[in-house]
N, C-alpha and C positions, 0 to 999 in steps of 0.2 A: 612539171616535166611531161614531155610527150612519151606515152607508154603504149604497149600492146595489151589490149584487154581481150582475154582469150576464154572462150567457152571450152573448158577442159573436159566436159562430158563428150564433146564432139571431136575436138582437136586433141589427139593422143600424144603427138610429138610437139611439145611446146616450143615455139620459136624463141630464140634468144637475141637475134640481131636482124637487121634489115635484110641482108642477103638471103637469110633462111626463107623469107616469104616468097622468094622466086621459085622454090622447089615444088615439084609435082604434088607433094603432100598437102598443099594448100590451095587446091583447085576450088574456085568459087567460094573463097573464104575471107578475103581481106577487104575491109571497107574503111572509109573515112567517116569522121563524125560531122560531116558537113560538105557543102559544095565548094571545091577548091578554087572556084572563080569568085566566090564572095565571102566564104567563112574563114575567119582568121585561124581558127583551130585547124581546119583542113589545110590551109595554106602553110601553116607552121609544120604540119605533119609532112607535107611534101618537101619542105625545106629541110627537115630533120633527116629524112631518108636520103636526100641529096648530100647533106653534110657528111653522112656516113660514107656514101659512095665516093665523095670527093676527098676523102682522107682528112676531113676537118677544114677544108678550104671554104670559108664562108662566102667568098665572092663567086664561087662556082656552084654553090649548093642549089640555087634555083634551077639552073639548067640540068644539073645532075639528078635532081629530084624528079623533074619531068621525064627524063630518060628512064629512071627507075620505074616510075609508074606506067610508062609506056610498055616496058618489058613485062611488068606485072600483069598488065591488061592483055598483052599478046599471049602470055602463057595461060590465060584463062583463070588467073587467080584473083583478079580484082573484081569486086562486086560493086556496080555503080548505084548503090543504095546508101542513103545517109544512115549510118549505124547509130543505134541507141540501145538502151537496156532491153527493150522488147524484141528487137530484131536479133540481138545477141542470144537471148534466151530461146527464141524460136528456132535458131539455127540458120536464119537467113544470112546473117553476117557473123560467123563464128569468131572472127578476129577483127577488132576495131582499133584504129589508131586514134587515141584521144588523150586529153590531159589526165594525168595519173589520179588527181583527186576525184574527178568524175568517175573514173573506172573503179577506184577503190570504194567509193560510195555506192556504186551499182552492185558491187560484190556483196556489200552488207545488206542492201535492199533485197537482193535476190535470195539471200539466206541459203546458199548451197543448191538452189534449183534454178539454173545449173550451177555446177562448181565453176568459179571464175578465178583465173590466174591473171595477175597484173605484172607485166615484165617491162623493165626499163632496158631498151636495147643497149648492147655493149658499145656501139658506136653511134655517132649522130645524136647525142643526148642534148636536147634543146629545152631551155627553160623560158617560161614567160613570167613576167613580174607584175605584181600589183603594188602600187605606191601610195603612200599617205602624205598629206601636206597640211599645213596650217595656213588658213587664210590671213593675208596681211591686214584684213579688215575685221578679224575676229574680235567680238566684244570682250571675250575673256581668254586671251591667247595663252595665259599660264595654265588654265584648265586643259586646253588642248595639248600643251606640252606635257602635262602629267599623264594624259591618256597615251601619248606617244611613248613616253618612258615605260608605261605598263606594257604596251604592245611589244617592245623590244626587250623586256625583262625575261628571265627564264620562264616565269609563269605564263606570260603573254605568248611567248613563242611556242611553248608546249601546247597552249590552247589552240593555236593555229594547226599544229601538227596533229592533234586529236581529230581535227576535221579534215585531215589528209592534205592540207596545204603546207608544203615544205617551207618553213620560215628561213630567213636569210642566215640565221645563226644555227641552222641545223647541224652542220659539221662540228661546230664548236660544242654544242650541247651533247652530241653523241660522244665525242672524245673525252669530255669531262664527266661522262656517266650521269648526265642530268635527265636523260630520257629513260623512263621505266621500261623494263623488258617487255611488258605486255603491250605497250604502245609500239615498240620497235617490231614486235612479232607480226603486227598487222600491215607492215610496210615492206616494200622491196628493200633489199640490202642497202645499208647506208653508203657502201662503197660505190654503188651504181650511180650515185649522184655527183661523185667527185669530179667527173670530167664534163659536167654540164656547161654548155655554151649559152651565154646571154647575148643574143644579137642586139646590136644598137638599133635605134629607131631608123637610122639611115640604111643600115643593112637589111632591116625588115622591109622597108619601103622598096628597096631595090629588088629583093627577091619576090616580093608581092607583085611587082610590076611584071616580072618575067613569068611567074607562075599563072597569074590570072589571065594574062593576054595570050599565052601560048598553050594553055592546057588543051583546048579543043584541037589545035593543030598537031600537037605532039602526042598526046595521050588518046584523045578522041573518044572519051567515055563520058557521057552525059549523066552526071550524078544527080539523083533526085529521090 
């Protein structure tokens, strides 16, 4: 899921949704984790912000995302620097929009220096998926099937979760109390993921076309 990775030692008022980022509290604070003209993570971040601004209308999310970042840039809140753990810790990019598993892993790596908060926005919650497949030409397809069964078992799914990748059965595991409290305590609230949108490949392609081709004209911030 796309999340807000926040240096809580610098940012005292933690944002909870996309519109919050437009406030004067976040001057020179908000960055993307890539160049939105080429990076899928950054493109999806723009899409997510637009999805929130467009009230969940996927077909309008690309345009709305560009307008959101144009306003963010006009307000002086957008930092045209590719955000990463180092720039977050240094304070150059106190807020970074990035995949939650990367943000949570950075939190552990930084070990409280600085304190890092990871927030899933209230609106515009966008998920990206990783998929598994078995080759039609696999020499031992039943072995692959057993591996797939393990990946989707309780144990396999919780293994993904311990690495901060939310598995497809996350909601079911939480509702059936299969996830230990210590694992849940390291994650954003489970309820934050319930409204996640999984854009189709066609929807992603359409929004990517809008965002990559119009970023320079609409936002005008050269990210590097």
